[in-house]
C-alpha positions, 0 to 999 in steps of 0.5 A: 129521247129519254124523258126525265119524269122527275125533272118534268114533275118539278117543272109542272109543280113550279108552273102550278105554284106560279099560276096560283101566285098569279091568280092571287095577284090578279084579285088585286089588279083592277080595270075600270071601263065606262059607257055613256061618255063616263056616265056609268063606270064599272070596276072589275078585278082580275078574277072577273068580280065587280068591285064597284059601280058608279052611276053619274047623278045626271043619269038618275035625274033623267029617270030613263030606267031602260037607258040606265040598265043598258049603260050598266050592262055595257060598262060591266061587260066591257070591264069583264072583257078587259079583265079577262084579257088582263088575266089571259095575258098574265097566265100565257106569260107563265105557259109561254114555250111550255105548251104547243101553239094553239093550246091554252089552259081552259079558264084562262 
């Protein structure tokens, strides 16, 4: 089987351009997760950056610092996981069929 290096390089360059485009688009895609029955909401973009955090006033009145900290950590972690899965799904759609099964691109 003869390898056509020119064709292979064009494919790699196209995939790199497509990946850059998806990464740029991910910045505009957001996910929101909550904890404490909606008392704390964290919104994260597809680049895994926290873009907003909302805390219900009722949590502030209770003034249980540890509980509030736990709720914030839980909401942010859930949102980060969801954003990571979203980014992984977007990137895997680009590489589908190009990489051997089980091989992935680190960071995606």
